[in-house]
C-alpha positions as CSV (number, residue, x, y, z in Angstrom):
1,M,0.0,0.0,0.0
2,I,1.2,3.5,-0.8
3,G,1.5,5.3,2.6
4,R,3.2,8.5,1.7
5,L,3.9,10.4,-1.5
6,R,6.5,13.1,-2.2
7,G,6.8,15.0,-5.5
8,L,6.0,18.2,-7.4
9,L,2.5,19.5,-7.2
10,A,1.5,19.5,-10.9
11,W,-2.1,20.5,-10.7
12,K,-4.9,21.1,-8.2
13,Q,-8.6,21.7,-8.4
14,P,-10.7,20.7,-5.3
15,P,-11.1,17.9,-4.6
16,S,-8.5,16.6,-7.0
17,L,-4.8,17.1,-7.4
18,L,-1.9,15.6,-9.3
19,I,1.6,14.9,-7.9
20,D,4.5,14.2,-10.2
21,A,6.8,11.8,-8.4
22,Q,9.9,11.1,-10.5
23,G,8.0,11.3,-13.7
24,V,5.0,9.4,-12.6
25,G,1.8,11.4,-12.2
26,Y,-0.4,10.3,-9.2
27,E,-4.0,11.5,-9.1
28,L,-5.3,12.0,-5.6
29,E,-8.4,13.3,-3.9
30,A,-8.1,15.5,-0.8
31,S,-10.2,17.4,1.7
32,L,-10.4,21.2,1.6
33,T,-8.5,21.1,4.9
34,T,-5.6,19.6,3.1
35,F,-6.0,21.9,0.1
36,Q,-5.6,24.9,2.5
37,T,-2.1,23.7,3.2
38,L,-0.9,23.0,-0.4
39,P,1.9,25.1,-1.8
40,E,1.9,26.7,-5.2
41,V,1.7,24.5,-8.3
42,G,5.3,23.5,-9.2
43,A,6.5,23.3,-5.6
44,E,7.4,20.1,-3.7
45,V,4.7,18.6,-1.6
46,T,4.5,15.5,0.8
47,L,1.2,13.9,1.6
48,F,0.2,10.9,3.6
49,T,-2.0,8.6,1.6
50,H,-4.7,6.0,1.7
51,L,-5.5,3.7,-1.2
52,A,-9.2,2.7,-1.5
53,V,-9.6,-0.4,-3.8
54,R,-12.9,-1.3,-5.4
55,E,-13.8,-3.6,-8.2
56,D,-14.3,-0.7,-10.6
57,A,-11.7,1.8,-9.3
58,H,-8.5,2.3,-7.3
59,T,-8.6,5.8,-5.7
60,L,-5.7,7.4,-3.8
61,Y,-6.6,9.9,-1.1
62,G,-4.1,12.5,0.2
63,F,-3.8,14.1,3.7
64,A,-1.7,16.8,5.1
65,S,-1.4,15.1,8.5
66,T,-1.5,11.6,10.0
67,A,-4.3,12.9,12.2
68,E,-6.5,13.6,9.2
69,R,-5.7,10.3,7.6
70,S,-6.4,8.4,10.9
71,L,-9.8,10.1,11.1
72,F,-10.5,9.3,7.5
73,R,-9.7,5.6,8.0
74,N,-11.9,5.4,11.0
75,L,-14.8,7.2,9.4
76,I,-14.9,4.7,6.5
77,R,-15.3,1.9,9.0
78,V,-18.6,3.5,10.2
79,T,-21.7,1.9,8.8
80,G,-22.9,4.0,5.8
81,I,-19.9,6.2,5.5
82,G,-17.9,5.8,2.3
83,P,-14.7,7.6,1.3
84,R,-16.5,10.4,-0.5
85,L,-18.7,11.2,2.5
86,A,-15.7,10.9,4.8
87,L,-13.8,13.4,2.7
88,L,-16.8,15.8,2.8
89,I,-16.8,15.6,6.6
90,L,-13.1,16.4,6.7
91,S,-13.7,19.3,4.3
92,G,-16.4,20.8,6.5
93,M,-14.7,20.7,9.9
94,S,-11.2,20.1,11.4
95,V,-10.2,17.0,13.2
96,E,-10.4,18.9,16.4
97,Q,-13.9,20.1,15.7
98,F,-15.1,16.6,14.7
99,G,-13.6,15.2,17.9
100,R,-15.4,17.9,20.0
101,C,-18.8,17.0,18.3
102,V,-18.3,13.3,19.1
103,R,-17.1,13.9,22.7
104,E,-20.0,16.3,23.4
105,G,-22.6,14.2,21.5
106,D,-23.3,17.2,19.3
107,A,-25.4,15.5,16.6
108,T,-26.8,18.9,15.5
109,G,-23.3,20.2,14.6
110,L,-22.7,17.1,12.4
111,T,-26.0,17.4,10.6
112,R,-25.0,20.8,9.3
113,L,-22.6,19.0,6.9
114,P,-24.2,18.0,3.6
115,G,-25.0,14.3,3.4
116,I,-25.2,13.9,7.2
117,G,-28.7,13.3,8.5
118,K,-29.8,12.9,12.1
119,K,-29.4,9.1,12.1
120,T,-26.0,9.2,10.5
121,A,-24.8,11.8,13.0
122,E,-26.0,9.7,15.9
123,R,-24.3,6.7,14.4
124,L,-21.1,8.6,14.0
125,I,-21.2,9.7,17.7
126,I,-21.8,6.2,18.9
127,E,-19.3,4.4,16.7
128,M,-16.5,7.0,16.9
129,R,-16.8,7.9,20.7
130,D,-14.5,5.0,21.8
131,R,-12.0,5.6,19.0
132,I,-11.4,9.3,19.4
133,G,-9.2,9.1,22.5
134,E,-7.1,6.2,21.0
135,L,-6.1,7.9,17.7
136,G,-3.8,10.5,19.1
137,F,-5.0,13.2,16.8
138,D,-2.6,16.0,16.4
139,P,-4.1,18.6,14.0
140,T,-0.8,20.5,13.8
141,A,1.1,17.5,12.4
142,V,1.3,18.9,8.9
143,V,4.4,18.0,6.8
144,L,3.9,20.3,3.8
145,P,6.8,22.7,3.3
146,G,6.7,26.5,3.3
147,G,3.1,27.1,4.4
148,R,2.6,29.4,1.4
149,A,-0.9,30.4,0.2
150,P,-2.0,28.9,-3.1
151,T,-1.9,31.1,-6.2
152,P,-5.4,32.5,-6.7
153,A,-7.4,30.9,-9.5
154,I,-8.3,32.9,-12.6
155,N,-12.0,32.7,-11.5
156,P,-12.0,31.7,-7.8
157,V,-15.8,32.1,-7.5
158,D,-16.6,29.7,-10.3
159,D,-13.9,27.3,-9.0
160,A,-15.4,27.4,-5.5
161,I,-18.9,26.7,-6.8
162,S,-17.7,23.8,-8.9
163,A,-15.9,22.3,-6.0
164,L,-18.9,22.5,-3.7
165,V,-21.1,20.8,-6.4
166,A,-18.4,18.1,-6.6
167,L,-18.7,17.7,-2.8
168,G,-22.5,17.1,-3.0
169,Y,-24.2,20.5,-2.9
170,K,-26.8,21.4,-5.4
171,L,-25.8,24.2,-7.8
172,P,-28.2,26.9,-6.5
173,E,-27.2,26.2,-2.9
174,A,-23.5,26.2,-3.8
175,S,-23.9,29.5,-5.7
176,R,-25.6,31.1,-2.7
177,M,-23.0,29.9,-0.2
178,V,-20.1,31.2,-2.4
179,N,-21.7,34.6,-3.2
180,V,-22.2,35.2,0.5
181,I,-18.6,34.6,1.3
182,A,-16.8,35.7,-1.9
183,S,-14.8,38.9,-1.7
184,E,-12.0,40.5,-3.6
185,G,-8.6,38.9,-2.9
186,L,-9.8,35.4,-1.7
187,N,-8.7,32.4,-3.6
188,S,-11.0,29.5,-4.3
189,E,-9.8,27.3,-1.5
190,A,-10.4,30.1,1.1
191,I,-13.9,30.8,-0.3
192,I,-14.8,27.1,-0.1
193,R,-13.4,26.7,3.4
194,Q,-15.3,29.8,4.7
195,A,-18.5,28.7,3.0
196,L,-18.4,25.3,4.6
197,Q,-17.5,26.7,8.0
198,A,-20.4,29.2,7.8
199,S,-22.7,26.2,6.9
200,V,-21.6,24.3,9.9
201,R,-22.2,27.3,12.2
202,R,-25.8,27.8,11.1
């Protein structure tokens, strides 16, 4: 199994990215939390990875920290939670925020994420409660170099809307969320992140 990948960031568009590792291009999917830490295209990046194997596809997921990967791996063990929904959860809240919701039994906070209904939220709390303390989450354990902000996209508003639609939102709702947040100078990753955080707070 591929556990870590280091190479040049060749392309990125949430939730997908491409890493060139010694001439081999690896396509990955990543949460918006990880996208916030990515350097500019062309810079070196290191991601922890998880390979999901199905009959019809092999999908590689990338994570900025071992904490995020650990949470992802535990989420997909929960009944009814697949990799895409797990990635959506990680995009909508940090590892620390998720852990707080589980510890406090805050099902309402979890249901603010798209795709998470009341029953799913309650199942997450029940099945994850005993695992949270054992995983040793460290949200600061990010290995990406530089910490530089990504280069703004040519049209960050359209990019942000497209990314939210890819994450499961309907187009009208995604447009409304982005238009509320979007302001001059924000790149697409920042707009998406703030839109999701605003959705969770409502």
